[in-house]
CHARMM-style PDB file with segment names, atoms N, HN, CA, C and O in Angstrom:
ATOM      1  N   MET     1       0.837  -1.192   0.000  1.00  0.00      PROA
ATOM      2  CA  MET     1       0.000   0.000   0.000  1.00  0.00      PROA
ATOM      3  C   MET     1       0.874   1.245   0.000  1.00  0.00      PROA
ATOM      4  O   MET     1       1.932   1.283   0.628  1.00  0.00      PROA
ATOM      5  N   ARG     2       0.419   2.238  -0.701  1.00  0.00      PROA
ATOM      6  HN  ARG     2      -0.441   2.207  -1.211  1.00  0.00      PROA
ATOM      7  CA  ARG     2       1.175   3.485  -0.714  1.00  0.00      PROA
ATOM      8  C   ARG     2       0.958   4.243   0.582  1.00  0.00      PROA
ATOM      9  O   ARG     2      -0.064   4.088   1.250  1.00  0.00      PROA
ATOM     10  N   LYS     3       1.933   5.063   0.922  1.00  0.00      PROA
ATOM     11  HN  LYS     3       2.763   5.189   0.379  1.00  0.00      PROA
ATOM     12  CA  LYS     3       1.770   5.898   2.116  1.00  0.00      PROA
ATOM     13  C   LYS     3       0.820   7.038   1.780  1.00  0.00      PROA
ATOM     14  O   LYS     3       0.841   7.588   0.679  1.00  0.00      PROA
ATOM     15  N   VAL     4       0.012   7.368   2.729  1.00  0.00      PROA
ATOM     16  HN  VAL     4      -0.005   6.922   3.624  1.00  0.00      PROA
ATOM     17  CA  VAL     4      -0.963   8.438   2.534  1.00  0.00      PROA
ATOM     18  C   VAL     4      -0.658   9.540   3.521  1.00  0.00      PROA
ATOM     19  O   VAL     4      -0.610   9.308   4.729  1.00  0.00      PROA
ATOM     20  N   TYR     5      -0.455  10.719   3.020  1.00  0.00      PROA
ATOM     21  HN  TYR     5      -0.494  10.908   2.038  1.00  0.00      PROA
ATOM     22  CA  TYR     5      -0.204  11.867   3.873  1.00  0.00      PROA
ATOM     23  C   TYR     5      -1.487  12.686   3.928  1.00  0.00      PROA
ATOM     24  O   TYR     5      -1.967  13.189   2.912  1.00  0.00      PROA
ATOM     25  N   LEU     6      -2.014  12.805   5.101  1.00  0.00      PROA
ATOM     26  HN  LEU     6      -1.624  12.397   5.926  1.00  0.00      PROA
ATOM     27  CA  LEU     6      -3.286  13.497   5.266  1.00  0.00      PROA
ATOM     28  C   LEU     6      -3.076  14.879   5.849  1.00  0.00      PROA
ATOM     29  O   LEU     6      -2.356  15.044   6.833  1.00  0.00      PROA
ATOM     30  N   ASN     7      -3.690  15.847   5.255  1.00  0.00      PROA
ATOM     31  HN  ASN     7      -4.275  15.714   4.455  1.00  0.00      PROA
ATOM     32  CA  ASN     7      -3.747  17.173   5.843  1.00  0.00      PROA
ATOM     33  C   ASN     7      -5.210  17.402   6.162  1.00  0.00      PROA
ATOM     34  O   ASN     7      -5.932  18.067   5.419  1.00  0.00      PROA
ATOM     35  N   ILE     8      -5.630  16.843   7.271  1.00  0.00      PROA
ATOM     36  HN  ILE     8      -5.044  16.303   7.874  1.00  0.00      PROA
ATOM     37  CA  ILE     8      -7.048  16.825   7.626  1.00  0.00      PROA
ATOM     38  C   ILE     8      -7.626  18.225   7.725  1.00  0.00      PROA
ATOM     39  O   ILE     8      -8.787  18.433   7.372  1.00  0.00      PROA
ATOM     40  N   SER     9      -6.856  19.177   8.190  1.00  0.00      PROA
ATOM     41  HN  SER     9      -5.913  19.008   8.477  1.00  0.00      PROA
ATOM     42  CA  SER     9      -7.393  20.526   8.372  1.00  0.00      PROA
ATOM     43  C   SER     9      -7.876  21.129   7.064  1.00  0.00      PROA
ATOM     44  O   SER     9      -8.775  21.969   7.080  1.00  0.00      PROA
ATOM     45  N   ILE    10      -7.314  20.732   5.940  1.00  0.00      PROA
ATOM     46  HN  ILE    10      -6.583  20.050   5.927  1.00  0.00      PROA
ATOM     47  CA  ILE    10      -7.743  21.274   4.649  1.00  0.00      PROA
ATOM     48  C   ILE    10      -9.174  20.851   4.339  1.00  0.00      PROA
ATOM     49  O   ILE    10      -9.945  21.641   3.794  1.00  0.00      PROA
ATOM     50  N   TYR    11      -9.537  19.618   4.678  1.00  0.00      PROA
ATOM     51  HN  TYR    11      -8.910  18.977   5.121  1.00  0.00      PROA
ATOM     52  CA  TYR    11     -10.835  19.088   4.289  1.00  0.00      PROA
ATOM     53  C   TYR    11     -11.929  19.243   5.332  1.00  0.00      PROA
ATOM     54  O   TYR    11     -13.103  19.060   5.011  1.00  0.00      PROA
ATOM     55  N   LEU    12     -11.587  19.571   6.554  1.00  0.00      PROA
ATOM     56  HN  LEU    12     -10.633  19.720   6.814  1.00  0.00      PROA
ATOM     57  CA  LEU    12     -12.601  19.612   7.599  1.00  0.00      PROA
ATOM     58  C   LEU    12     -13.717  20.607   7.323  1.00  0.00      PROA
ATOM     59  O   LEU    12     -14.868  20.357   7.678  1.00  0.00      PROA
ATOM     60  N   PHE    13     -13.397  21.713   6.705  1.00  0.00      PROA
ATOM     61  HN  PHE    13     -12.461  21.916   6.416  1.00  0.00      PROA
ATOM     62  CA  PHE    13     -14.401  22.760   6.558  1.00  0.00      PROA
ATOM     63  C   PHE    13     -14.866  22.951   5.121  1.00  0.00      PROA
ATOM     64  O   PHE    13     -15.600  23.896   4.834  1.00  0.00      PROA
ATOM     65  N   LYS    14     -14.458  22.081   4.221  1.00  0.00      PROA
ATOM     66  HN  LYS    14     -13.861  21.313   4.453  1.00  0.00      PROA
ATOM     67  CA  LYS    14     -14.936  22.160   2.845  1.00  0.00      PROA
ATOM     68  C   LYS    14     -16.208  21.331   2.714  1.00  0.00      PROA
ATOM     69  O   LYS    14     -16.350  20.286   3.349  1.00  0.00      PROA
ATOM     70  N   GLU    15     -17.115  21.803   1.896  1.00  0.00      PROA
ATOM     71  HN  GLU    15     -17.000  22.652   1.381  1.00  0.00      PROA
ATOM     72  CA  GLU    15     -18.351  21.059   1.691  1.00  0.00      PROA
ATOM     73  C   GLU    15     -18.141  19.883   0.757  1.00  0.00      PROA
ATOM     74  O   GLU    15     -18.750  18.829   0.940  1.00  0.00      PROA
ATOM     75  N   GLU    16     -17.281  20.051  -0.246  1.00  0.00      PROA
ATOM     76  HN  GLU    16     -16.787  20.907  -0.394  1.00  0.00      PROA
ATOM     77  CA  GLU    16     -17.058  18.984  -1.207  1.00  0.00      PROA
ATOM     78  C   GLU    16     -15.572  18.818  -1.457  1.00  0.00      PROA
ATOM     79  O   GLU    16     -14.809  19.783  -1.409  1.00  0.00      PROA
ATOM     80  N   SER    17     -15.178  17.611  -1.719  1.00  0.00      PROA
ATOM     81  HN  SER    17     -15.798  16.827  -1.757  1.00  0.00      PROA
ATOM     82  CA  SER    17     -13.792  17.320  -2.042  1.00  0.00      PROA
ATOM     83  C   SER    17     -13.554  17.613  -3.516  1.00  0.00      PROA
ATOM     84  O   SER    17     -14.415  17.331  -4.349  1.00  0.00      PROA
ATOM     85  N   PRO    18     -12.398  18.176  -3.848  1.00  0.00      PROA
ATOM     86  CA  PRO    18     -12.113  18.428  -5.260  1.00  0.00      PROA
ATOM     87  C   PRO    18     -11.796  17.144  -6.029  1.00  0.00      PROA
ATOM     88  O   PRO    18     -11.852  17.137  -7.258  1.00  0.00      PROA
ATOM     89  N   ASP    19     -11.469  16.069  -5.331  1.00  0.00      PROA
ATOM     90  HN  ASP    19     -11.424  16.074  -4.332  1.00  0.00      PROA
ATOM     91  CA  ASP    19     -11.066  14.838  -6.009  1.00  0.00      PROA
ATOM     92  C   ASP    19     -11.591  13.612  -5.265  1.00  0.00      PROA
ATOM     93  O   ASP    19     -10.815  12.784  -4.788  1.00  0.00      PROA
ATOM     94  N   LEU    20     -12.894  13.509  -5.173  1.00  0.00      PROA
ATOM     95  HN  LEU    20     -13.524  14.181  -5.560  1.00  0.00      PROA
ATOM     96  CA  LEU    20     -13.526  12.427  -4.418  1.00  0.00      PROA
ATOM     97  C   LEU    20     -13.130  11.053  -4.950  1.00  0.00      PROA
ATOM     98  O   LEU    20     -12.922  10.127  -4.166  1.00  0.00      PROA
ATOM     99  N   ASP    21     -13.023  10.909  -6.262  1.00  0.00      PROA
ATOM    100  HN  ASP    21     -13.192  11.661  -6.899  1.00  0.00      PROA
ATOM    101  CA  ASP    21     -12.678   9.607  -6.832  1.00  0.00      PROA
ATOM    102  C   ASP    21     -11.330   9.108  -6.330  1.00  0.00      PROA
ATOM    103  O   ASP    21     -11.209   7.950  -5.930  1.00  0.00      PROA
ATOM    104  N   SER    22     -10.323   9.962  -6.346  1.00  0.00      PROA
ATOM    105  HN  SER    22     -10.421  10.902  -6.671  1.00  0.00      PROA
ATOM    106  CA  SER    22      -8.990   9.565  -5.872  1.00  0.00      PROA
ATOM    107  C   SER    22      -9.004   9.253  -4.385  1.00  0.00      PROA
ATOM    108  O   SER    22      -8.364   8.299  -3.942  1.00  0.00      PROA
ATOM    109  N   GLU    23      -9.722  10.044  -3.624  1.00  0.00      PROA
ATOM    110  HN  GLU    23     -10.241  10.818  -3.985  1.00  0.00      PROA
ATOM    111  CA  GLU    23      -9.793   9.822  -2.182  1.00  0.00      PROA
ATOM    112  C   GLU    23     -10.511   8.510  -1.864  1.00  0.00      PROA
ATOM    113  O   GLU    23     -10.125   7.796  -0.939  1.00  0.00      PROA
ATOM    114  N   LEU    24     -11.543   8.199  -2.622  1.00  0.00      PROA
ATOM    115  HN  LEU    24     -11.857   8.779  -3.373  1.00  0.00      PROA
ATOM    116  CA  LEU    24     -12.236   6.924  -2.424  1.00  0.00      PROA
ATOM    117  C   LEU    24     -11.339   5.748  -2.802  1.00  0.00      PROA
ATOM    118  O   LEU    24     -11.405   4.689  -2.179  1.00  0.00      PROA
ATOM    119  N   ASP    25     -10.502   5.934  -3.822  1.00  0.00      PROA
ATOM    120  HN  ASP    25     -10.449   6.795  -4.328  1.00  0.00      PROA
ATOM    121  CA  ASP    25      -9.533   4.885  -4.168  1.00  0.00      PROA
ATOM    122  C   ASP    25      -8.611   4.592  -2.992  1.00  0.00      PROA
ATOM    123  O   ASP    25      -8.289   3.435  -2.722  1.00  0.00      PROA
ATOM    124  N   VAL    26      -8.186   5.640  -2.293  1.00  0.00      PROA
ATOM    125  HN  VAL    26      -8.447   6.580  -2.512  1.00  0.00      PROA
ATOM    126  CA  VAL    26      -7.291   5.472  -1.147  1.00  0.00      PROA
ATOM    127  C   VAL    26      -7.988   4.706  -0.027  1.00  0.00      PROA
ATOM    128  O   VAL    26      -7.426   3.754   0.515  1.00  0.00      PROA
ATOM    129  N   VAL    27      -9.201   5.112   0.323  1.00  0.00      PROA
ATOM    130  HN  VAL    27      -9.658   5.886  -0.117  1.00  0.00      PROA
ATOM    131  CA  VAL    27      -9.876   4.425   1.430  1.00  0.00      PROA
ATOM    132  C   VAL    27     -10.261   2.996   1.054  1.00  0.00      PROA
ATOM    133  O   VAL    27     -10.347   2.129   1.924  1.00  0.00      PROA
ATOM    134  N   GLN    28     -10.492   2.746  -0.225  1.00  0.00      PROA
ATOM    135  HN  GLN    28     -10.423   3.449  -0.932  1.00  0.00      PROA
ATOM    136  CA  GLN    28     -10.739   1.370  -0.646  1.00  0.00      PROA
ATOM    137  C   GLN    28      -9.439   0.559  -0.568  1.00  0.00      PROA
ATOM    138  O   GLN    28      -9.462  -0.607  -0.176  1.00  0.00      PROA
ATOM    139  N   GLU    29      -8.324   1.160  -0.934  1.00  0.00      PROA
ATOM    140  HN  GLU    29      -8.305   2.108  -1.253  1.00  0.00      PROA
ATOM    141  CA  GLU    29      -7.030   0.484  -0.852  1.00  0.00      PROA
ATOM    142  C   GLU    29      -6.718   0.053   0.577  1.00  0.00      PROA
ATOM    143  O   GLU    29      -6.129  -1.006   0.798  1.00  0.00      PROA
ATOM    144  N   PHE    30      -7.113   0.874   1.543  1.00  0.00      PROA
ATOM    145  HN  PHE    30      -7.591   1.734   1.364  1.00  0.00      PROA
ATOM    146  CA  PHE    30      -6.908   0.545   2.951  1.00  0.00      PROA
ATOM    147  C   PHE    30      -8.022  -0.347   3.501  1.00  0.00      PROA
ATOM    148  O   PHE    30      -8.061  -0.634   4.698  1.00  0.00      PROA
ATOM    149  N   ARG    31      -8.917  -0.779   2.632  1.00  0.00      PROA
ATOM    150  HN  ARG    31      -8.886  -0.546   1.660  1.00  0.00      PROA
ATOM    151  CA  ARG    31     -10.041  -1.660   2.985  1.00  0.00      PROA
ATOM    152  C   ARG    31     -10.983  -1.031   4.021  1.00  0.00      PROA
ATOM    153  O   ARG    31     -11.566  -1.719   4.859  1.00  0.00      PROA
ATOM    154  N   ILE    32     -11.108   0.279   3.936  1.00  0.00      PROA
ATOM    155  HN  ILE    32     -10.635   0.838   3.256  1.00  0.00      PROA
ATOM    156  CA  ILE    32     -12.041   0.981   4.814  1.00  0.00      PROA
ATOM    157  C   ILE    32     -13.446   0.922   4.220  1.00  0.00      PROA
ATOM    158  O   ILE    32     -14.433   0.818   4.948  1.00  0.00      PROA
ATOM    159  N   ILE    33     -13.525   0.988   2.900  1.00  0.00      PROA
ATOM    160  HN  ILE    33     -12.723   1.072   2.309  1.00  0.00      PROA
ATOM    161  CA  ILE    33     -14.804   0.820   2.203  1.00  0.00      PROA
ATOM    162  C   ILE    33     -14.653  -0.303   1.186  1.00  0.00      PROA
ATOM    163  O   ILE    33     -13.546  -0.639   0.764  1.00  0.00      PROA
ATOM    164  N   GLN    34     -15.788  -0.873   0.803  1.00  0.00      PROA
ATOM    165  HN  GLN    34     -16.687  -0.600   1.145  1.00  0.00      PROA
ATOM    166  CA  GLN    34     -15.773  -1.928  -0.210  1.00  0.00      PROA
ATOM    167  C   GLN    34     -16.423  -1.480  -1.503  1.00  0.00      PROA
ATOM    168  O   GLN    34     -16.114  -2.012  -2.570  1.00  0.00      PROA
ATOM    169  N   SER    35     -17.321  -0.507  -1.423  1.00  0.00      PROA
ATOM    170  HN  SER    35     -17.572  -0.074  -0.557  1.00  0.00      PROA
ATOM    171  CA  SER    35     -18.086  -0.087  -2.593  1.00  0.00      PROA
ATOM    172  C   SER    35     -17.921   1.412  -2.847  1.00  0.00      PROA
ATOM    173  O   SER    35     -18.714   2.210  -2.347  1.00  0.00      PROA
ATOM    174  N   PRO    36     -16.903   1.803  -3.615  1.00  0.00      PROA
ATOM    175  CA  PRO    36     -16.729   3.234  -3.872  1.00  0.00      PROA
ATOM    176  C   PRO    36     -17.898   3.848  -4.646  1.00  0.00      PROA
ATOM    177  O   PRO    36     -18.173   5.041  -4.510  1.00  0.00      PROA
ATOM    178  N   ASP    37     -18.580   3.048  -5.449  1.00  0.00      PROA
ATOM    179  HN  ASP    37     -18.357   2.079  -5.559  1.00  0.00      PROA
ATOM    180  CA  ASP    37     -19.708   3.582  -6.219  1.00  0.00      PROA
ATOM    181  C   ASP    37     -20.804   4.126  -5.309  1.00  0.00      PROA
ATOM    182  O   ASP    37     -21.392   5.168  -5.599  1.00  0.00      PROA
ATOM    183  N   TYR    38     -21.079   3.426  -4.213  1.00  0.00      PROA
ATOM    184  HN  TYR    38     -20.602   2.580  -3.978  1.00  0.00      PROA
ATOM    185  CA  TYR    38     -22.086   3.903  -3.263  1.00  0.00      PROA
ATOM    186  C   TYR    38     -21.697   5.280  -2.735  1.00  0.00      PROA
ATOM    187  O   TYR    38     -22.526   6.189  -2.688  1.00  0.00      PROA
ATOM    188  N   TRP    39     -20.436   5.431  -2.340  1.00  0.00      PROA
ATOM    189  HN  TRP    39     -19.762   4.693  -2.379  1.00  0.00      PROA
ATOM    190  CA  TRP    39     -19.973   6.681  -1.757  1.00  0.00      PROA
ATOM    191  C   TRP    39     -19.911   7.785  -2.809  1.00  0.00      PROA
ATOM    192  O   TRP    39     -20.181   8.943  -2.491  1.00  0.00      PROA
ATOM    193  N   LYS    40     -19.565   7.460  -4.050  1.00  0.00      PROA
ATOM    194  HN  LYS    40     -19.346   6.519  -4.309  1.00  0.00      PROA
ATOM    195  CA  LYS    40     -19.540   8.455  -5.127  1.00  0.00      PROA
ATOM    196  C   LYS    40     -20.934   9.029  -5.365  1.00  0.00      PROA
ATOM    197  O   LYS    40     -21.089  10.216  -5.651  1.00  0.00      PROA
ATOM    198  N   GLN    41     -21.933   8.178  -5.244  1.00  0.00      PROA
ATOM    199  HN  GLN    41     -21.807   7.214  -5.012  1.00  0.00      PROA
ATOM    200  CA  GLN    41     -23.306   8.614  -5.487  1.00  0.00      PROA
ATOM    201  C   GLN    41     -23.923   9.338  -4.296  1.00  0.00      PROA
ATOM    202  O   GLN    41     -24.758  10.223  -4.482  1.00  0.00      PROA
ATOM    203  N   ASN    42     -23.528   8.980  -3.079  1.00  0.00      PROA
ATOM    204  HN  ASN    42     -22.849   8.261  -2.928  1.00  0.00      PROA
ATOM    205  CA  ASN    42     -24.231   9.467  -1.895  1.00  0.00      PROA
ATOM    206  C   ASN    42     -23.452  10.407  -0.992  1.00  0.00      PROA
ATOM    207  O   ASN    42     -24.059  11.154  -0.225  1.00  0.00      PROA
ATOM    208  N   ALA    43     -22.136  10.393  -1.056  1.00  0.00      PROA
ATOM    209  HN  ALA    43     -21.643   9.786  -1.679  1.00  0.00      PROA
ATOM    210  CA  ALA    43     -21.334  11.262  -0.182  1.00  0.00      PROA
ATOM    211  C   ALA    43     -21.030  12.579  -0.887  1.00  0.00      PROA
ATOM    212  O   ALA    43     -19.877  13.003  -0.974  1.00  0.00      PROA
ATOM    213  N   VAL    44     -22.071  13.210  -1.381  1.00  0.00      PROA
ATOM    214  HN  VAL    44     -23.007  12.866  -1.310  1.00  0.00      PROA
ATOM    215  CA  VAL    44     -21.959  14.484  -2.088  1.00  0.00      PROA
ATOM    216  C   VAL    44     -23.028  15.441  -1.568  1.00  0.00      PROA
ATOM    217  O   VAL    44     -24.013  15.032  -0.954  1.00  0.00      PROA
ATOM    218  N   LYS    45     -22.808  16.701  -1.829  1.00  0.00      PROA
ATOM    219  HN  LYS    45     -22.007  17.033  -2.328  1.00  0.00      PROA
ATOM    220  CA  LYS    45     -23.749  17.728  -1.388  1.00  0.00      PROA
ATOM    221  C   LYS    45     -25.157  17.428  -1.914  1.00  0.00      PROA
ATOM    222  O   LYS    45     -25.347  17.137  -3.095  1.00  0.00      PROA
ATOM    223  N   GLY    46     -26.122  17.506  -1.021  1.00  0.00      PROA
ATOM    224  HN  GLY    46     -25.967  17.743  -0.061  1.00  0.00      PROA
ATOM    225  CA  GLY    46     -27.507  17.269  -1.386  1.00  0.00      PROA
ATOM    226  C   GLY    46     -27.964  15.825  -1.241  1.00  0.00      PROA
ATOM    227  O   GLY    46     -29.146  15.528  -1.413  1.00  0.00      PROA
ATOM    228  N   LYS    47     -27.045  14.932  -0.929  1.00  0.00      PROA
ATOM    229  HN  LYS    47     -26.084  15.174  -0.789  1.00  0.00      PROA
ATOM    230  CA  LYS    47     -27.369  13.517  -0.743  1.00  0.00      PROA
ATOM    231  C   LYS    47     -27.046  13.116   0.689  1.00  0.00      PROA
ATOM    232  O   LYS    47     -26.490  13.909   1.450  1.00  0.00      PROA
ATOM    233  N   ASN    48     -27.391  11.898   1.054  1.00  0.00      PROA
ATOM    234  HN  ASN    48     -27.842  11.255   0.437  1.00  0.00      PROA
ATOM    235  CA  ASN    48     -27.130  11.381   2.399  1.00  0.00      PROA
ATOM    236  C   ASN    48     -26.564   9.975   2.310  1.00  0.00      PROA
ATOM    237  O   ASN    48     -26.850   9.232   1.371  1.00  0.00      PROA
ATOM    238  N   VAL    49     -25.756   9.624   3.302  1.00  0.00      PROA
ATOM    239  HN  VAL    49     -25.524  10.228   4.065  1.00  0.00      PROA
ATOM    240  CA  VAL    49     -25.299   8.236   3.420  1.00  0.00      PROA
ATOM    241  C   VAL    49     -26.061   7.589   4.569  1.00  0.00      PROA
ATOM    242  O   VAL    49     -26.471   8.257   5.518  1.00  0.00      PROA
ATOM    243  N   ALA    50     -26.241   6.293   4.466  1.00  0.00      PROA
ATOM    244  HN  ALA    50     -25.909   5.750   3.695  1.00  0.00      PROA
ATOM    245  CA  ALA    50     -26.938   5.557   5.524  1.00  0.00      PROA
ATOM    246  C   ALA    50     -26.132   5.634   6.813  1.00  0.00      PROA
ATOM    247  O   ALA    50     -24.909   5.494   6.801  1.00  0.00      PROA
ATOM    248  N   GLY    51     -26.819   5.856   7.908  1.00  0.00      PROA
ATOM    249  HN  GLY    51     -27.812   5.969   7.917  1.00  0.00      PROA
ATOM    250  CA  GLY    51     -26.160   5.988   9.203  1.00  0.00      PROA
ATOM    251  C   GLY    51     -25.307   4.792   9.566  1.00  0.00      PROA
ATOM    252  O   GLY    51     -24.220   4.944  10.123  1.00  0.00      PROA
ATOM    253  N   GLU    52     -25.801   3.586   9.250  1.00  0.00      PROA
ATOM    254  HN  GLU    52     -26.684   3.463   8.798  1.00  0.00      PROA
ATOM    255  CA  GLU    52     -25.016   2.392   9.582  1.00  0.00      PROA
ATOM    256  C   GLU    52     -23.724   2.324   8.769  1.00  0.00      PROA
ATOM    257  O   GLU    52     -22.713   1.820   9.258  1.00  0.00      PROA
ATOM    258  N   TYR    53     -23.750   2.828   7.528  1.00  0.00      PROA
ATOM    259  HN  TYR    53     -24.572   3.237   7.131  1.00  0.00      PROA
ATOM    260  CA  TYR    53     -22.522   2.858   6.719  1.00  0.00      PROA
ATOM    261  C   TYR    53     -21.549   3.899   7.260  1.00  0.00      PROA
ATOM    262  O   TYR    53     -20.340   3.669   7.295  1.00  0.00      PROA
ATOM    263  N   ALA    54     -22.077   5.035   7.680  1.00  0.00      PROA
ATOM    264  HN  ALA    54     -23.059   5.221   7.652  1.00  0.00      PROA
ATOM    265  CA  ALA    54     -21.217   6.068   8.270  1.00  0.00      PROA
ATOM    266  C   ALA    54     -20.564   5.553   9.546  1.00  0.00      PROA
ATOM    267  O   ALA    54     -19.389   5.823   9.794  1.00  0.00      PROA
ATOM    268  N   ALA    55     -21.319   4.812  10.358  1.00  0.00      PROA
ATOM    269  HN  ALA    55     -22.274   4.593  10.156  1.00  0.00      PROA
ATOM    270  CA  ALA    55     -20.764   4.254  11.597  1.00  0.00      PROA
ATOM    271  C   ALA    55     -19.648   3.258  11.301  1.00  0.00      PROA
ATOM    272  O   ALA    55     -18.618   3.264  11.976  1.00  0.00      PROA
ATOM    273  N   ILE    56     -19.841   2.410  10.308  1.00  0.00      PROA
ATOM    274  HN  ILE    56     -20.678   2.405   9.760  1.00  0.00      PROA
ATOM    275  CA  ILE    56     -18.800   1.448   9.920  1.00  0.00      PROA
ATOM    276  C   ILE    56     -17.562   2.188   9.435  1.00  0.00      PROA
ATOM    277  O   ILE    56     -16.440   1.831   9.794  1.00  0.00      PROA
ATOM    278  N   LEU    57     -17.764   3.213   8.624  1.00  0.00      PROA
ATOM    279  HN  LEU    57     -18.675   3.503   8.332  1.00  0.00      PROA
ATOM    280  CA  LEU    57     -16.648   4.011   8.114  1.00  0.00      PROA
ATOM    281  C   LEU    57     -15.846   4.621   9.260  1.00  0.00      PROA
ATOM    282  O   LEU    57     -14.616   4.556   9.265  1.00  0.00      PROA
ATOM    283  N   ILE    58     -16.536   5.209  10.222  1.00  0.00      PROA
ATOM    284  HN  ILE    58     -17.535   5.262  10.217  1.00  0.00      PROA
ATOM    285  CA  ILE    58     -15.866   5.836  11.367  1.00  0.00      PROA
ATOM    286  C   ILE    58     -15.088   4.796  12.169  1.00  0.00      PROA
ATOM    287  O   ILE    58     -13.945   5.041  12.554  1.00  0.00      PROA
ATOM    288  N   LYS    59     -15.690   3.649  12.421  1.00  0.00      PROA
ATOM    289  HN  LYS    59     -16.618   3.449  12.108  1.00  0.00      PROA
ATOM    290  CA  LYS    59     -15.011   2.588  13.186  1.00  0.00      PROA
ATOM    291  C   LYS    59     -13.760   2.098  12.469  1.00  0.00      PROA
ATOM    292  O   LYS    59     -12.725   1.889  13.101  1.00  0.00      PROA
ATOM    293  N   ARG    60     -13.850   1.915  11.156  1.00  0.00      PROA
ATOM    294  HN  ARG    60     -14.691   2.085  10.643  1.00  0.00      PROA
ATOM    295  CA  ARG    60     -12.692   1.412  10.401  1.00  0.00      PROA
ATOM    296  C   ARG    60     -11.572   2.442  10.332  1.00  0.00      PROA
ATOM    297  O   ARG    60     -10.398   2.088  10.445  1.00  0.00      PROA
ATOM    298  N   VAL    61     -11.920   3.702  10.150  1.00  0.00      PROA
ATOM    299  HN  VAL    61     -12.874   3.989  10.059  1.00  0.00      PROA
ATOM    300  CA  VAL    61     -10.896   4.752  10.132  1.00  0.00      PROA
ATOM    301  C   VAL    61     -10.231   4.852  11.497  1.00  0.00      PROA
ATOM    302  O   VAL    61      -9.007   4.946  11.586  1.00  0.00      PROA
ATOM    303  N   ALA    62     -11.026   4.832  12.556  1.00  0.00      PROA
ATOM    304  HN  ALA    62     -12.021   4.756  12.483  1.00  0.00      PROA
ATOM    305  CA  ALA    62     -10.467   4.912  13.909  1.00  0.00      PROA
ATOM    306  C   ALA    62      -9.540   3.733  14.191  1.00  0.00      PROA
ATOM    307  O   ALA    62      -8.464   3.916  14.762  1.00  0.00      PROA
ATOM    308  N   ALA    63      -9.943   2.530  13.797  1.00  0.00      PROA
ATOM    309  HN  ALA    63     -10.817   2.381  13.334  1.00  0.00      PROA
ATOM    310  CA  ALA    63      -9.103   1.346  14.018  1.00  0.00      PROA
ATOM    311  C   ALA    63      -7.783   1.471  13.267  1.00  0.00      PROA
ATOM    312  O   ALA    63      -6.728   1.125  13.798  1.00  0.00      PROA
ATOM    313  N   LEU    64      -7.840   1.961  12.045  1.00  0.00      PROA
ATOM    314  HN  LEU    64      -8.697   2.242  11.614  1.00  0.00      PROA
ATOM    315  CA  LEU    64      -6.623   2.137  11.252  1.00  0.00      PROA
ATOM    316  C   LEU    64      -5.701   3.173  11.878  1.00  0.00      PROA
ATOM    317  O   LEU    64      -4.488   2.971  11.948  1.00  0.00      PROA
ATOM    318  N   LEU    65      -6.271   4.271  12.327  1.00  0.00      PROA
ATOM    319  HN  LEU    65      -7.256   4.435  12.270  1.00  0.00      PROA
ATOM    320  CA  LEU    65      -5.467   5.319  12.958  1.00  0.00      PROA
ATOM    321  C   LEU    65      -4.847   4.841  14.264  1.00  0.00      PROA
ATOM    322  O   LEU    65      -3.695   5.162  14.557  1.00  0.00      PROA
ATOM    323  N   MET    66      -5.595   4.080  15.045  1.00  0.00      PROA
ATOM    324  HN  MET    66      -6.530   3.819  14.807  1.00  0.00      PROA
ATOM    325  CA  MET    66      -5.068   3.577  16.320  1.00  0.00      PROA
ATOM    326  C   MET    66      -3.924   2.589  16.106  1.00  0.00      PROA
ATOM    327  O   MET    66      -3.036   2.465  16.950  1.00  0.00      PROA
ATOM    328  N   LYS    67      -3.950   1.885  14.967  1.00  0.00      PROA
ATOM    329  HN  LYS    67      -4.671   1.986  14.282  1.00  0.00      PROA
ATOM    330  CA  LYS    67      -2.869   0.955  14.653  1.00  0.00      PROA
ATOM    331  C   LYS    67      -1.684   1.674  14.013  1.00  0.00      PROA
ATOM    332  O   LYS    67      -0.651   1.057  13.753  1.00  0.00      PROA
ATOM    333  N   GLY    68      -1.828   2.973  13.758  1.00  0.00      PROA
ATOM    334  HN  GLY    68      -2.667   3.474  13.969  1.00  0.00      PROA
ATOM    335  CA  GLY    68      -0.755   3.719  13.103  1.00  0.00      PROA
ATOM    336  C   GLY    68      -0.652   3.398  11.626  1.00  0.00      PROA
ATOM    337  O   GLY    68       0.434   3.460  11.050  1.00  0.00      PROA
ATOM    338  N   GLY    69      -1.775   3.055  11.004  1.00  0.00      PROA
ATOM    339  HN  GLY    69      -2.658   3.005  11.472  1.00  0.00      PROA
ATOM    340  CA  GLY    69      -1.777   2.630   9.611  1.00  0.00      PROA
ATOM    341  C   GLY    69      -1.628   3.723   8.586  1.00  0.00      PROA
ATOM    342  O   GLY    69      -1.437   3.431   7.406  1.00  0.00      PROA
ATOM    343  N   ILE    70      -1.708   4.961   8.989  1.00  0.00      PROA
ATOM    344  HN  ILE    70      -1.864   5.198   9.948  1.00  0.00      PROA
ATOM    345  CA  ILE    70      -1.551   6.073   8.052  1.00  0.00      PROA
ATOM    346  C   ILE    70      -0.413   6.929   8.549  1.00  0.00      PROA
ATOM    347  O   ILE    70      -0.394   7.347   9.707  1.00  0.00      PROA
ATOM    348  N   SER    71       0.537   7.190   7.670  1.00  0.00      PROA
ATOM    349  HN  SER    71       0.522   6.851   6.729  1.00  0.00      PROA
ATOM    350  CA  SER    71       1.659   8.050   8.067  1.00  0.00      PROA
ATOM    351  C   SER    71       1.847   9.165   7.075  1.00  0.00      PROA
ATOM    352  OT1 SER    71       2.743   9.992   7.239  1.00  0.00      PROA
TER     353      SER     71
END
């Protein structure tokens, strides 16, 4: 897996990502999500993601961060 350098502060206050496709590729590479198509369609302004999917996403990201999986 490639190393991912995150500058979280850049994205915290933006409504939309300028490159959602690339970012979804990264989270799929880390096995945080399995279906990028779902997120491409629903994780955009004016749409909603299912609460249970958001909870899974948060748990997987937290687990990865706690293991030091992103540097």
